[in-house]
PDB file as gemmi writes it, atoms N, CA and C in Angstrom:
CRYST1    1.000    1.000    1.000  90.00  90.00  90.00 P 1                      
ATOM      1  N   MET A   1       7.390  21.085  -9.016  1.00  0.00           N  
ATOM      2  CA  MET A   1       6.694  19.916  -9.499  1.00  0.00           C  
ATOM      3  C   MET A   1       7.473  18.677  -9.078  1.00  0.00           C  
ATOM      4  N   ASP A   2       6.800  17.796  -8.361  1.00  0.00           N  
ATOM      5  CA  ASP A   2       7.430  16.578  -7.859  1.00  0.00           C  
ATOM      6  C   ASP A   2       7.382  15.501  -8.938  1.00  0.00           C  
ATOM      7  N   VAL A   3       8.539  15.054  -9.371  1.00  0.00           N  
ATOM      8  CA  VAL A   3       8.612  14.000 -10.379  1.00  0.00           C  
ATOM      9  C   VAL A   3       9.265  12.743  -9.802  1.00  0.00           C  
ATOM     10  N   SER A   4       9.087  12.554  -8.506  1.00  0.00           N  
ATOM     11  CA  SER A   4       9.634  11.358  -7.875  1.00  0.00           C  
ATOM     12  C   SER A   4       8.890  10.122  -8.379  1.00  0.00           C  
ATOM     13  N   PRO A   5       9.530   8.967  -8.330  1.00  0.00           N  
ATOM     14  CA  PRO A   5       8.857   7.738  -8.770  1.00  0.00           C  
ATOM     15  C   PRO A   5       7.543   7.490  -8.021  1.00  0.00           C  
ATOM     16  N   GLU A   6       7.507   7.849  -6.746  1.00  0.00           N  
ATOM     17  CA  GLU A   6       6.300   7.648  -5.946  1.00  0.00           C  
ATOM     18  C   GLU A   6       5.130   8.466  -6.482  1.00  0.00           C  
ATOM     19  N   VAL A   7       5.377   9.720  -6.785  1.00  0.00           N  
ATOM     20  CA  VAL A   7       4.321  10.602  -7.287  1.00  0.00           C  
ATOM     21  C   VAL A   7       3.910  10.194  -8.702  1.00  0.00           C  
ATOM     22  N   ILE A   8       4.877   9.894  -9.535  1.00  0.00           N  
ATOM     23  CA  ILE A   8       4.575   9.468 -10.907  1.00  0.00           C  
ATOM     24  C   ILE A   8       3.715   8.204 -10.887  1.00  0.00           C  
ATOM     25  N   ALA A   9       4.090   7.227 -10.074  1.00  0.00           N  
ATOM     26  CA  ALA A   9       3.335   5.971  -9.996  1.00  0.00           C  
ATOM     27  C   ALA A   9       1.910   6.214  -9.532  1.00  0.00           C  
ATOM     28  N   GLU A  10       1.759   7.041  -8.509  1.00  0.00           N  
ATOM     29  CA  GLU A  10       0.420   7.336  -7.993  1.00  0.00           C  
ATOM     30  C   GLU A  10      -0.422   8.069  -9.038  1.00  0.00           C  
ATOM     31  N   ASP A  11       0.177   9.033  -9.719  1.00  0.00           N  
ATOM     32  CA  ASP A  11      -0.554   9.780 -10.751  1.00  0.00           C  
ATOM     33  C   ASP A  11      -1.010   8.868 -11.889  1.00  0.00           C  
ATOM     34  N   ILE A  12      -0.129   8.000 -12.343  1.00  0.00           N  
ATOM     35  CA  ILE A  12      -0.477   7.095 -13.440  1.00  0.00           C  
ATOM     36  C   ILE A  12      -1.589   6.149 -13.013  1.00  0.00           C  
ATOM     37  N   ALA A  13      -1.445   5.553 -11.838  1.00  0.00           N  
ATOM     38  CA  ALA A  13      -2.457   4.607 -11.356  1.00  0.00           C  
ATOM     39  C   ALA A  13      -3.795   5.305 -11.131  1.00  0.00           C  
ATOM     40  N   SER A  14      -3.773   6.490 -10.557  1.00  0.00           N  
ATOM     41  CA  SER A  14      -5.018   7.227 -10.312  1.00  0.00           C  
ATOM     42  C   SER A  14      -5.708   7.599 -11.618  1.00  0.00           C  
ATOM     43  N   PHE A  15      -4.928   8.050 -12.578  1.00  0.00           N  
ATOM     44  CA  PHE A  15      -5.496   8.399 -13.881  1.00  0.00           C  
ATOM     45  C   PHE A  15      -6.146   7.173 -14.524  1.00  0.00           C  
ATOM     46  N   ALA A  16      -5.408   6.072 -14.550  1.00  0.00           N  
ATOM     47  CA  ALA A  16      -5.910   4.863 -15.214  1.00  0.00           C  
ATOM     48  C   ALA A  16      -7.140   4.296 -14.511  1.00  0.00           C  
ATOM     49  N   THR A  17      -7.106   4.219 -13.192  1.00  0.00           N  
ATOM     50  CA  THR A  17      -8.240   3.639 -12.469  1.00  0.00           C  
ATOM     51  C   THR A  17      -9.463   4.541 -12.520  1.00  0.00           C  
ATOM     52  N   GLY A  18      -9.271   5.794 -12.858  1.00  0.00           N  
ATOM     53  CA  GLY A  18     -10.387   6.721 -12.989  1.00  0.00           C  
ATOM     54  C   GLY A  18     -11.343   6.362 -14.120  1.00  0.00           C  
ATOM     55  N   PHE A  19     -10.924   5.478 -15.007  1.00  0.00           N  
ATOM     56  CA  PHE A  19     -11.766   5.051 -16.122  1.00  0.00           C  
ATOM     57  C   PHE A  19     -12.597   3.808 -15.804  1.00  0.00           C  
ATOM     58  N   PHE A  20     -12.491   3.304 -14.577  1.00  0.00           N  
ATOM     59  CA  PHE A  20     -13.165   2.045 -14.257  1.00  0.00           C  
ATOM     60  C   PHE A  20     -14.679   2.124 -14.415  1.00  0.00           C  
ATOM     61  N   GLU A  21     -15.283   3.186 -13.945  1.00  0.00           N  
ATOM     62  CA  GLU A  21     -16.744   3.283 -14.037  1.00  0.00           C  
ATOM     63  C   GLU A  21     -17.201   3.275 -15.495  1.00  0.00           C  
ATOM     64  N   GLY A  22     -16.489   3.954 -16.358  1.00  0.00           N  
ATOM     65  CA  GLY A  22     -16.823   3.926 -17.779  1.00  0.00           C  
ATOM     66  C   GLY A  22     -16.673   2.532 -18.366  1.00  0.00           C  
ATOM     67  N   PHE A  23     -15.623   1.843 -17.964  1.00  0.00           N  
ATOM     68  CA  PHE A  23     -15.420   0.467 -18.419  1.00  0.00           C  
ATOM     69  C   PHE A  23     -16.582  -0.405 -17.956  1.00  0.00           C  
ATOM     70  N   ARG A  24     -16.967  -0.254 -16.701  1.00  0.00           N  
ATOM     71  CA  ARG A  24     -18.089  -1.047 -16.167  1.00  0.00           C  
ATOM     72  C   ARG A  24     -19.367  -0.790 -16.955  1.00  0.00           C  
ATOM     73  N   GLN A  25     -19.624   0.470 -17.281  1.00  0.00           N  
ATOM     74  CA  GLN A  25     -20.833   0.815 -18.027  1.00  0.00           C  
ATOM     75  C   GLN A  25     -20.845   0.170 -19.414  1.00  0.00           C  
ATOM     76  N   ASN A  26     -19.672  -0.032 -19.977  1.00  0.00           N  
ATOM     77  CA  ASN A  26     -19.569  -0.672 -21.289  1.00  0.00           C  
ATOM     78  C   ASN A  26     -19.578  -2.197 -21.214  1.00  0.00           C  
ATOM     79  N   HIS A  27     -19.596  -2.742 -19.993  1.00  0.00           N  
ATOM     80  CA  HIS A  27     -19.560  -4.196 -19.798  1.00  0.00           C  
ATOM     81  C   HIS A  27     -20.627  -4.625 -18.793  1.00  0.00           C  
ATOM     82  N   LEU A  28     -21.810  -4.054 -18.913  1.00  0.00           N  
ATOM     83  CA  LEU A  28     -22.880  -4.315 -17.947  1.00  0.00           C  
ATOM     84  C   LEU A  28     -23.331  -5.771 -17.924  1.00  0.00           C  
ATOM     85  N   GLY A  29     -23.182  -6.486 -18.994  1.00  0.00           N  
ATOM     86  CA  GLY A  29     -23.614  -7.877 -19.043  1.00  0.00           C  
ATOM     87  C   GLY A  29     -22.660  -8.851 -18.376  1.00  0.00           C  
ATOM     88  N   GLU A  30     -21.537  -8.353 -17.899  1.00  0.00           N  
ATOM     89  CA  GLU A  30     -20.531  -9.209 -17.279  1.00  0.00           C  
ATOM     90  C   GLU A  30     -20.635  -9.130 -15.765  1.00  0.00           C  
ATOM     91  N   SER A  31     -20.160 -10.165 -15.094  1.00  0.00           N  
ATOM     92  CA  SER A  31     -20.146 -10.151 -13.629  1.00  0.00           C  
ATOM     93  C   SER A  31     -19.160  -9.091 -13.141  1.00  0.00           C  
ATOM     94  N   GLY A  32     -19.315  -8.694 -11.901  1.00  0.00           N  
ATOM     95  CA  GLY A  32     -18.412  -7.704 -11.320  1.00  0.00           C  
ATOM     96  C   GLY A  32     -16.967  -8.156 -11.341  1.00  0.00           C  
ATOM     97  N   VAL A  33     -16.738  -9.424 -11.017  1.00  0.00           N  
ATOM     98  CA  VAL A  33     -15.374  -9.952 -11.014  1.00  0.00           C  
ATOM     99  C   VAL A  33     -14.792  -9.919 -12.424  1.00  0.00           C  
ATOM    100  N   THR A  34     -15.592 -10.293 -13.404  1.00  0.00           N  
ATOM    101  CA  THR A  34     -15.130 -10.272 -14.797  1.00  0.00           C  
ATOM    102  C   THR A  34     -14.831  -8.847 -15.238  1.00  0.00           C  
ATOM    103  N   GLN A  35     -15.653  -7.901 -14.818  1.00  0.00           N  
ATOM    104  CA  GLN A  35     -15.397  -6.496 -15.144  1.00  0.00           C  
ATOM    105  C   GLN A  35     -14.066  -6.044 -14.559  1.00  0.00           C  
ATOM    106  N   ILE A  36     -13.838  -6.360 -13.298  1.00  0.00           N  
ATOM    107  CA  ILE A  36     -12.596  -5.943 -12.637  1.00  0.00           C  
ATOM    108  C   ILE A  36     -11.393  -6.583 -13.320  1.00  0.00           C  
ATOM    109  N   ARG A  37     -11.468  -7.872 -13.563  1.00  0.00           N  
ATOM    110  CA  ARG A  37     -10.344  -8.572 -14.203  1.00  0.00           C  
ATOM    111  C   ARG A  37     -10.058  -8.004 -15.592  1.00  0.00           C  
ATOM    112  N   GLY A  38     -11.106  -7.777 -16.374  1.00  0.00           N  
ATOM    113  CA  GLY A  38     -10.921  -7.236 -17.715  1.00  0.00           C  
ATOM    114  C   GLY A  38     -10.316  -5.845 -17.691  1.00  0.00           C  
ATOM    115  N   PHE A  39     -10.802  -5.017 -16.780  1.00  0.00           N  
ATOM    116  CA  PHE A  39     -10.289  -3.658 -16.663  1.00  0.00           C  
ATOM    117  C   PHE A  39      -8.824  -3.666 -16.246  1.00  0.00           C  
ATOM    118  N   MET A  40      -8.496  -4.477 -15.258  1.00  0.00           N  
ATOM    119  CA  MET A  40      -7.121  -4.513 -14.773  1.00  0.00           C  
ATOM    120  C   MET A  40      -6.175  -5.025 -15.860  1.00  0.00           C  
ATOM    121  N   THR A  41      -6.604  -6.013 -16.611  1.00  0.00           N  
ATOM    122  CA  THR A  41      -5.783  -6.511 -17.719  1.00  0.00           C  
ATOM    123  C   THR A  41      -5.550  -5.405 -18.744  1.00  0.00           C  
ATOM    124  N   LEU A  42      -6.607  -4.685 -19.063  1.00  0.00           N  
ATOM    125  CA  LEU A  42      -6.516  -3.598 -20.038  1.00  0.00           C  
ATOM    126  C   LEU A  42      -5.554  -2.507 -19.581  1.00  0.00           C  
ATOM    127  N   ILE A  43      -5.733  -2.007 -18.356  1.00  0.00           N  
ATOM    128  CA  ILE A  43      -4.893  -0.879 -17.940  1.00  0.00           C  
ATOM    129  C   ILE A  43      -3.464  -1.305 -17.648  1.00  0.00           C  
ATOM    130  N   ARG A  44      -3.268  -2.513 -17.130  1.00  0.00           N  
ATOM    131  CA  ARG A  44      -1.891  -2.971 -16.903  1.00  0.00           C  
ATOM    132  C   ARG A  44      -1.132  -3.055 -18.226  1.00  0.00           C  
ATOM    133  N   GLY A  45      -1.784  -3.587 -19.246  1.00  0.00           N  
ATOM    134  CA  GLY A  45      -1.140  -3.671 -20.561  1.00  0.00           C  
ATOM    135  C   GLY A  45      -0.861  -2.301 -21.150  1.00  0.00           C  
ATOM    136  N   ALA A  46      -1.823  -1.402 -21.020  1.00  0.00           N  
ATOM    137  CA  ALA A  46      -1.652  -0.047 -21.560  1.00  0.00           C  
ATOM    138  C   ALA A  46      -0.526   0.690 -20.843  1.00  0.00           C  
ATOM    139  N   ILE A  47      -0.467   0.546 -19.528  1.00  0.00           N  
ATOM    140  CA  ILE A  47       0.588   1.223 -18.767  1.00  0.00           C  
ATOM    141  C   ILE A  47       1.947   0.617 -19.095  1.00  0.00           C  
ATOM    142  N   ARG A  48       2.017  -0.694 -19.190  1.00  0.00           N  
ATOM    143  CA  ARG A  48       3.279  -1.353 -19.557  1.00  0.00           C  
ATOM    144  C   ARG A  48       3.768  -0.822 -20.903  1.00  0.00           C  
ATOM    145  N   ASP A  49       2.854  -0.768 -21.879  1.00  0.00           N  
ATOM    146  CA  ASP A  49       3.222  -0.258 -23.203  1.00  0.00           C  
ATOM    147  C   ASP A  49       3.645   1.205 -23.136  1.00  0.00           C  
ATOM    148  N   GLY A  50       2.949   1.988 -22.338  1.00  0.00           N  
ATOM    149  CA  GLY A  50       3.285   3.402 -22.191  1.00  0.00           C  
ATOM    150  C   GLY A  50       4.663   3.611 -21.589  1.00  0.00           C  
ATOM    151  N   PHE A  51       4.988   2.828 -20.562  1.00  0.00           N  
ATOM    152  CA  PHE A  51       6.322   2.926 -19.963  1.00  0.00           C  
ATOM    153  C   PHE A  51       7.388   2.559 -20.988  1.00  0.00           C  
ATOM    154  N   GLN A  52       7.147   1.514 -21.763  1.00  0.00           N  
ATOM    155  CA  GLN A  52       8.131   1.102 -22.760  1.00  0.00           C  
ATOM    156  C   GLN A  52       8.292   2.168 -23.837  1.00  0.00           C  
ATOM    157  N   GLN A  53       7.194   2.754 -24.272  1.00  0.00           N  
ATOM    158  CA  GLN A  53       7.273   3.813 -25.279  1.00  0.00           C  
ATOM    159  C   GLN A  53       8.019   5.028 -24.737  1.00  0.00           C  
ATOM    160  N   ALA A  54       7.772   5.371 -23.482  1.00  0.00           N  
ATOM    161  CA  ALA A  54       8.474   6.510 -22.879  1.00  0.00           C  
ATOM    162  C   ALA A  54       9.968   6.227 -22.783  1.00  0.00           C  
ATOM    163  N   ARG A  55      10.310   5.015 -22.360  1.00  0.00           N  
ATOM    164  CA  ARG A  55      11.722   4.645 -22.266  1.00  0.00           C  
ATOM    165  C   ARG A  55      12.372   4.690 -23.655  1.00  0.00           C  
ATOM    166  N   ASP A  56      11.698   4.128 -24.647  1.00  0.00           N  
ATOM    167  CA  ASP A  56      12.233   4.138 -26.014  1.00  0.00           C  
ATOM    168  C   ASP A  56      12.422   5.565 -26.518  1.00  0.00           C  
ATOM    169  N   PHE A  57      11.457   6.434 -26.233  1.00  0.00           N  
ATOM    170  CA  PHE A  57      11.556   7.828 -26.657  1.00  0.00           C  
ATOM    171  C   PHE A  57      12.766   8.493 -26.011  1.00  0.00           C  
ATOM    172  N   LEU A  58      12.888   8.339 -24.695  1.00  0.00           N  
ATOM    173  CA  LEU A  58      14.010   8.966 -23.992  1.00  0.00           C  
ATOM    174  C   LEU A  58      15.346   8.421 -24.479  1.00  0.00           C  
ATOM    175  N   GLU A  59      15.413   7.128 -24.715  1.00  0.00           N  
ATOM    176  CA  GLU A  59      16.655   6.542 -25.226  1.00  0.00           C  
ATOM    177  C   GLU A  59      16.964   7.035 -26.638  1.00  0.00           C  
ATOM    178  N   GLY A  60      15.936   7.434 -27.374  1.00  0.00           N  
ATOM    179  CA  GLY A  60      16.134   7.956 -28.720  1.00  0.00           C  
ATOM    180  C   GLY A  60      16.693   9.364 -28.742  1.00  0.00           C  
ATOM    181  N   ILE A  61      16.479  10.112 -27.661  1.00  0.00           N  
ATOM    182  CA  ILE A  61      16.969  11.493 -27.648  1.00  0.00           C  
ATOM    183  C   ILE A  61      18.187  11.689 -26.759  1.00  0.00           C  
ATOM    184  N   THR A  62      18.469  10.715 -25.896  1.00  0.00           N  
ATOM    185  CA  THR A  62      19.614  10.855 -25.004  1.00  0.00           C  
ATOM    186  C   THR A  62      20.014   9.489 -24.471  1.00  0.00           C  
ATOM    187  N   THR A  63      21.170   9.426 -23.894  1.00  0.00           N  
ATOM    188  CA  THR A  63      21.586   8.213 -23.209  1.00  0.00           C  
ATOM    189  C   THR A  63      21.042   8.284 -21.788  1.00  0.00           C  
ATOM    190  N   LEU A  64      20.256   7.287 -21.422  1.00  0.00           N  
ATOM    191  CA  LEU A  64      19.691   7.289 -20.074  1.00  0.00           C  
ATOM    192  C   LEU A  64      20.779   6.965 -19.067  1.00  0.00           C  
ATOM    193  N   ASP A  65      20.953   7.860 -18.109  1.00  0.00           N  
ATOM    194  CA  ASP A  65      21.914   7.535 -17.072  1.00  0.00           C  
ATOM    195  C   ASP A  65      21.256   6.578 -16.075  1.00  0.00           C  
ATOM    196  N   GLU A  66      22.052   6.024 -15.206  1.00  0.00           N  
ATOM    197  CA  GLU A  66      21.573   5.011 -14.263  1.00  0.00           C  
ATOM    198  C   GLU A  66      20.457   5.550 -13.372  1.00  0.00           C  
ATOM    199  N   TRP A  67      20.571   6.785 -12.927  1.00  0.00           N  
ATOM    200  CA  TRP A  67      19.571   7.384 -12.042  1.00  0.00           C  
ATOM    201  C   TRP A  67      18.201   7.457 -12.721  1.00  0.00           C  
ATOM    202  N   ILE A  68      18.170   7.920 -13.958  1.00  0.00           N  
ATOM    203  CA  ILE A  68      16.900   8.025 -14.690  1.00  0.00           C  
ATOM    204  C   ILE A  68      16.315   6.639 -14.925  1.00  0.00           C  
ATOM    205  N   SER A  69      17.136   5.723 -15.369  1.00  0.00           N  
ATOM    206  CA  SER A  69      16.667   4.372 -15.638  1.00  0.00           C  
ATOM    207  C   SER A  69      16.109   3.716 -14.374  1.00  0.00           C  
ATOM    208  N   GLU A  70      16.795   3.877 -13.262  1.00  0.00           N  
ATOM    209  CA  GLU A  70      16.327   3.308 -11.996  1.00  0.00           C  
ATOM    210  C   GLU A  70      15.016   3.943 -11.554  1.00  0.00           C  
ATOM    211  N   ASN A  71      14.863   5.236 -11.772  1.00  0.00           N  
ATOM    212  CA  ASN A  71      13.623   5.907 -11.386  1.00  0.00           C  
ATOM    213  C   ASN A  71      12.446   5.481 -12.263  1.00  0.00           C  
ATOM    214  N   ILE A  72      12.699   5.239 -13.526  1.00  0.00           N  
ATOM    215  CA  ILE A  72      11.641   4.715 -14.398  1.00  0.00           C  
ATOM    216  C   ILE A  72      11.209   3.338 -13.894  1.00  0.00           C  
ATOM    217  N   ASP A  73      12.193   2.496 -13.612  1.00  0.00           N  
ATOM    218  CA  ASP A  73      11.885   1.150 -13.113  1.00  0.00           C  
ATOM    219  C   ASP A  73      11.145   1.204 -11.780  1.00  0.00           C  
ATOM    220  N   ARG A  74      11.568   2.095 -10.903  1.00  0.00           N  
ATOM    221  CA  ARG A  74      10.934   2.220  -9.582  1.00  0.00           C  
ATOM    222  C   ARG A  74       9.490   2.701  -9.727  1.00  0.00           C  
ATOM    223  N   ALA A  75       9.249   3.672 -10.576  1.00  0.00           N  
ATOM    224  CA  ALA A  75       7.879   4.161 -10.790  1.00  0.00           C  
ATOM    225  C   ALA A  75       7.000   3.042 -11.331  1.00  0.00           C  
ATOM    226  N   TYR A  76       7.541   2.240 -12.219  1.00  0.00           N  
ATOM    227  CA  TYR A  76       6.776   1.124 -12.783  1.00  0.00           C  
ATOM    228  C   TYR A  76       6.413   0.115 -11.691  1.00  0.00           C  
ATOM    229  N   GLU A  77       7.365  -0.199 -10.834  1.00  0.00           N  
ATOM    230  CA  GLU A  77       7.109  -1.138  -9.737  1.00  0.00           C  
ATOM    231  C   GLU A  77       6.078  -0.585  -8.757  1.00  0.00           C  
ATOM    232  N   LEU A  78       6.208   0.670  -8.390  1.00  0.00           N  
ATOM    233  CA  LEU A  78       5.270   1.285  -7.448  1.00  0.00           C  
ATOM    234  C   LEU A  78       3.870   1.371  -8.037  1.00  0.00           C  
ATOM    235  N   ARG A  79       3.788   1.595  -9.316  1.00  0.00           N  
ATOM    236  CA  ARG A  79       2.496   1.655  -9.994  1.00  0.00           C  
ATOM    237  C   ARG A  79       1.773   0.332  -9.810  1.00  0.00           C  
ATOM    238  N   GLN A  80       2.512  -0.771  -9.847  1.00  0.00           N  
ATOM    239  CA  GLN A  80       1.911  -2.092  -9.646  1.00  0.00           C  
ATOM    240  C   GLN A  80       1.275  -2.187  -8.260  1.00  0.00           C  
ATOM    241  N   ASP A  81       1.938  -1.659  -7.255  1.00  0.00           N  
ATOM    242  CA  ASP A  81       1.383  -1.669  -5.895  1.00  0.00           C  
ATOM    243  C   ASP A  81       0.059  -0.919  -5.841  1.00  0.00           C  
ATOM    244  N   HIS A  82      -0.002   0.227  -6.491  1.00  0.00           N  
ATOM    245  CA  HIS A  82      -1.240   1.017  -6.510  1.00  0.00           C  
ATOM    246  C   HIS A  82      -2.356   0.259  -7.227  1.00  0.00           C  
ATOM    247  N   LEU A  83      -2.032  -0.364  -8.342  1.00  0.00           N  
ATOM    248  CA  LEU A  83      -3.046  -1.113  -9.087  1.00  0.00           C  
ATOM    249  C   LEU A  83      -3.517  -2.337  -8.310  1.00  0.00           C  
ATOM    250  N   ASP A  84      -2.593  -3.014  -7.646  1.00  0.00           N  
ATOM    251  CA  ASP A  84      -2.982  -4.164  -6.820  1.00  0.00           C  
ATOM    252  C   ASP A  84      -3.937  -3.730  -5.712  1.00  0.00           C  
ATOM    253  N   GLY A  85      -3.641  -2.597  -5.093  1.00  0.00           N  
ATOM    254  CA  GLY A  85      -4.514  -2.079  -4.040  1.00  0.00           C  
ATOM    255  C   GLY A  85      -5.896  -1.743  -4.569  1.00  0.00           C  
ATOM    256  N   PHE A  86      -5.957  -1.112  -5.726  1.00  0.00           N  
ATOM    257  CA  PHE A  86      -7.241  -0.774  -6.339  1.00  0.00           C  
ATOM    258  C   PHE A  86      -8.035  -2.044  -6.629  1.00  0.00           C  
ATOM    259  N   GLU A  87      -7.371  -3.029  -7.192  1.00  0.00           N  
ATOM    260  CA  GLU A  87      -8.049  -4.277  -7.535  1.00  0.00           C  
ATOM    261  C   GLU A  87      -8.608  -4.955  -6.283  1.00  0.00           C  
ATOM    262  N   LYS A  88      -7.825  -5.010  -5.242  1.00  0.00           N  
ATOM    263  CA  LYS A  88      -8.292  -5.623  -3.990  1.00  0.00           C  
ATOM    264  C   LYS A  88      -9.477  -4.861  -3.412  1.00  0.00           C  
ATOM    265  N   GLU A  89      -9.426  -3.535  -3.470  1.00  0.00           N  
ATOM    266  CA  GLU A  89     -10.550  -2.722  -2.980  1.00  0.00           C  
ATOM    267  C   GLU A  89     -11.823  -3.025  -3.754  1.00  0.00           C  
ATOM    268  N   GLN A  90     -11.707  -3.133  -5.065  1.00  0.00           N  
ATOM    269  CA  GLN A  90     -12.884  -3.398  -5.891  1.00  0.00           C  
ATOM    270  C   GLN A  90     -13.452  -4.788  -5.621  1.00  0.00           C  
ATOM    271  N   LEU A  91     -12.585  -5.773  -5.487  1.00  0.00           N  
ATOM    272  CA  LEU A  91     -13.055  -7.129  -5.194  1.00  0.00           C  
ATOM    273  C   LEU A  91     -13.681  -7.200  -3.807  1.00  0.00           C  
ATOM    274  N   SER A  92     -13.097  -6.493  -2.869  1.00  0.00           N  
ATOM    275  CA  SER A  92     -13.658  -6.448  -1.516  1.00  0.00           C  
ATOM    276  C   SER A  92     -15.026  -5.782  -1.518  1.00  0.00           C  
ATOM    277  N   ALA A  93     -15.177  -4.737  -2.309  1.00  0.00           N  
ATOM    278  CA  ALA A  93     -16.466  -4.047  -2.403  1.00  0.00           C  
ATOM    279  C   ALA A  93     -17.532  -4.981  -2.963  1.00  0.00           C  
ATOM    280  N   LEU A  94     -17.149  -5.866  -3.880  1.00  0.00           N  
ATOM    281  CA  LEU A  94     -18.101  -6.846  -4.403  1.00  0.00           C  
ATOM    282  C   LEU A  94     -18.594  -7.758  -3.287  1.00  0.00           C  
ATOM    283  N   GLU A  95     -17.667  -8.219  -2.475  1.00  0.00           N  
ATOM    284  CA  GLU A  95     -18.041  -9.078  -1.353  1.00  0.00           C  
ATOM    285  C   GLU A  95     -18.932  -8.325  -0.378  1.00  0.00           C  
ATOM    286  N   ASP A  96     -18.552  -7.098  -0.060  1.00  0.00           N  
ATOM    287  CA  ASP A  96     -19.312  -6.297   0.905  1.00  0.00           C  
ATOM    288  C   ASP A  96     -20.722  -6.013   0.414  1.00  0.00           C  
ATOM    289  N   ASN A  97     -20.865  -5.804  -0.886  1.00  0.00           N  
ATOM    290  CA  ASN A  97     -22.174  -5.502  -1.461  1.00  0.00           C  
ATOM    291  C   ASN A  97     -22.944  -6.755  -1.839  1.00  0.00           C  
ATOM    292  N   ASP A  98     -22.286  -7.918  -1.667  1.00  0.00           N  
ATOM    293  CA  ASP A  98     -22.906  -9.205  -1.969  1.00  0.00           C  
ATOM    294  C   ASP A  98     -23.366  -9.298  -3.415  1.00  0.00           C  
ATOM    295  N   THR A  99     -22.680  -8.578  -4.331  1.00  0.00           N  
ATOM    296  CA  THR A  99     -23.011  -8.683  -5.752  1.00  0.00           C  
ATOM    297  C   THR A  99     -22.180  -9.758  -6.428  1.00  0.00           C  
ATOM    298  N   GLY A 100     -21.179 -10.233  -5.737  1.00  0.00           N  
ATOM    299  CA  GLY A 100     -20.383 -11.354  -6.224  1.00  0.00           C  
ATOM    300  C   GLY A 100     -20.195 -12.289  -5.057  1.00  0.00           C  
ATOM    301  N   SER A 101     -20.357 -13.557  -5.270  1.00  0.00           N  
ATOM    302  CA  SER A 101     -20.227 -14.483  -4.154  1.00  0.00           C  
ATOM    303  C   SER A 101     -18.781 -14.537  -3.707  1.00  0.00           C  
ATOM    304  N   PRO A 102     -18.538 -14.732  -2.407  1.00  0.00           N  
ATOM    305  CA  PRO A 102     -17.154 -14.832  -1.930  1.00  0.00           C  
ATOM    306  C   PRO A 102     -16.399 -15.959  -2.624  1.00  0.00           C  
ATOM    307  N   GLU A 103     -17.108 -17.050  -2.955  1.00  0.00           N  
ATOM    308  CA  GLU A 103     -16.445 -18.160  -3.626  1.00  0.00           C  
ATOM    309  C   GLU A 103     -15.914 -17.737  -4.990  1.00  0.00           C  
ATOM    310  N   SER A 104     -16.719 -17.008  -5.750  1.00  0.00           N  
ATOM    311  CA  SER A 104     -16.273 -16.607  -7.086  1.00  0.00           C  
ATOM    312  C   SER A 104     -15.138 -15.599  -7.000  1.00  0.00           C  
ATOM    313  N   VAL A 105     -15.167 -14.731  -5.999  1.00  0.00           N  
ATOM    314  CA  VAL A 105     -14.079 -13.771  -5.823  1.00  0.00           C  
ATOM    315  C   VAL A 105     -12.803 -14.510  -5.475  1.00  0.00           C  
ATOM    316  N   ASP A 106     -12.884 -15.488  -4.541  1.00  0.00           N  
ATOM    317  CA  ASP A 106     -11.705 -16.258  -4.164  1.00  0.00           C  
ATOM    318  C   ASP A 106     -11.150 -17.037  -5.348  1.00  0.00           C  
ATOM    319  N   GLU A 107     -12.023 -17.673  -6.122  1.00  0.00           N  
ATOM    320  CA  GLU A 107     -11.578 -18.437  -7.281  1.00  0.00           C  
ATOM    321  C   GLU A 107     -10.876 -17.535  -8.285  1.00  0.00           C  
ATOM    322  N   ASN A 108     -11.430 -16.376  -8.523  1.00  0.00           N  
ATOM    323  CA  ASN A 108     -10.835 -15.469  -9.504  1.00  0.00           C  
ATOM    324  C   ASN A 108      -9.539 -14.872  -9.006  1.00  0.00           C  
ATOM    325  N   MET A 109      -9.419 -14.639  -7.706  1.00  0.00           N  
ATOM    326  CA  MET A 109      -8.159 -14.135  -7.163  1.00  0.00           C  
ATOM    327  C   MET A 109      -7.066 -15.182  -7.365  1.00  0.00           C  
ATOM    328  N   GLU A 110      -7.402 -16.468  -7.172  1.00  0.00           N  
ATOM    329  CA  GLU A 110      -6.424 -17.526  -7.388  1.00  0.00           C  
ATOM    330  C   GLU A 110      -6.005 -17.582  -8.849  1.00  0.00           C  
ATOM    331  N   GLU A 111      -6.946 -17.406  -9.767  1.00  0.00           N  
ATOM    332  CA  GLU A 111      -6.633 -17.424 -11.193  1.00  0.00           C  
ATOM    333  C   GLU A 111      -5.709 -16.278 -11.571  1.00  0.00           C  
ATOM    334  N   MET A 112      -5.824 -15.131 -10.892  1.00  0.00           N  
ATOM    335  CA  MET A 112      -5.023 -13.952 -11.234  1.00  0.00           C  
ATOM    336  C   MET A 112      -3.607 -14.077 -10.709  1.00  0.00           C  
ATOM    337  N   SER A 113      -3.381 -14.954  -9.730  1.00  0.00           N  
ATOM    338  CA  SER A 113      -2.051 -15.085  -9.130  1.00  0.00           C  
ATOM    339  C   SER A 113      -1.081 -15.741 -10.073  1.00  0.00           C  
TER     340      SER A 113                                                      
END                                                                             
């Protein structure tokens, strides 16, 4: 079983982004950009909290050595890359499908920066 930061980050991001369609179905009255932004805010916060809870748990049962701590931090950073990629793909799909105007996508991308 591979527990490298790269695999952990990909697994977490894939699991979390797998709920996007359900989130969209629960937010049908919102624009596509608003759905994406809301979903990304939700999962980023949940993942951040989950990482902190995992770190707190591990620190409660043992002293984290530098290697473990660095790998937790690395997985968290890599997870951000995966989520950023997912978000860009979804926003691009809106443009490609012409369900969101390019102007609104650009404006919202600037707001997220």
